[in-house]
C-alpha distance (Angstrom), angle and dihedral (degrees) to the residues before:
residue distance angle dihedral
X1 . . .
X2 3.73 . .
X3 3.72 95.0 .
X4 3.83 91.8 55.3
X5 3.71 89.7 51.4
X6 3.73 92.2 49.0
X7 3.72 89.6 49.7
X8 3.88 92.8 51.0
X9 3.72 90.8 44.4
X10 3.82 91.1 52.3
X11 3.75 91.0 50.6
X12 3.81 92.7 48.7
X13 3.76 91.7 49.0
X14 3.81 92.1 45.8
X15 3.71 93.1 51.4
X16 3.85 90.6 46.7
X17 3.89 92.1 53.0
X18 3.75 93.8 44.2
X19 3.78 90.1 50.4
X20 3.90 87.8 52.5
X21 3.87 95.4 44.0
X22 3.77 100.7 40.0
X23 3.83 96.2 88.2
X24 3.74 92.4 53.6
X25 3.77 92.4 45.3
X26 3.82 91.3 47.3
X27 3.83 90.1 47.0
X28 3.87 92.0 51.7
X29 3.91 93.2 49.8
X30 3.89 93.8 44.7
X31 3.86 91.8 50.3
X32 3.90 89.4 49.7
X33 3.82 90.7 48.4
X34 3.72 89.5 48.1
X35 3.78 94.3 49.5
X36 3.75 89.7 47.7
X37 3.85 92.4 50.8
X38 3.88 90.7 48.1
X39 3.73 91.2 49.7
X40 3.83 88.5 51.1
X41 3.77 93.2 46.4
X42 3.88 92.0 49.1
X43 3.80 91.8 46.5
X44 3.87 90.3 51.2
X45 3.77 91.5 48.4
X46 3.88 93.9 46.8
X47 3.90 87.7 51.1
X48 3.82 91.8 50.5
X49 3.78 92.5 46.6
X50 3.80 92.9 49.8
X51 3.80 90.5 48.9
X52 3.86 92.0 49.9
X53 3.93 90.5 47.3
X54 3.76 89.8 56.5
X55 3.74 111.4 78.1
X56 3.74 116.3 -154.4
X57 3.79 113.8 -114.5
X58 3.63 113.8 -128.6
X59 3.77 121.5 -173.9
X60 3.79 118.3 -139.8
X61 3.77 88.9 -140.6
X62 3.93 90.8 68.5
X63 3.78 112.1 103.9
X64 3.85 105.9 -127.6
X65 3.77 100.1 -173.2
X66 3.75 139.6 -122.2
X67 3.80 125.2 -39.8
X68 3.70 113.7 -126.1
X69 3.87 118.8 -160.4
X70 3.82 108.6 -149.7
X71 3.75 117.9 -158.2
X72 3.82 126.2 -154.4
X73 3.83 116.1 -108.0
X74 3.90 115.7 -145.1
């Protein structure tokens, strides 16, 4: 009988402490997730910026091909 009461008391105390600690735990994980997303976004922007700053080198010796003028058909 005493063990059942101890188990019930344990679960009641556990639920109470989790209810008190849940906002702090949630805040911790949300800040962590926010920082991770911010770092990913900044990394993506840095990669795009560095790709835009590099201009592709085109040699005038390369043969491009013919120009074809397309006309609209009614």
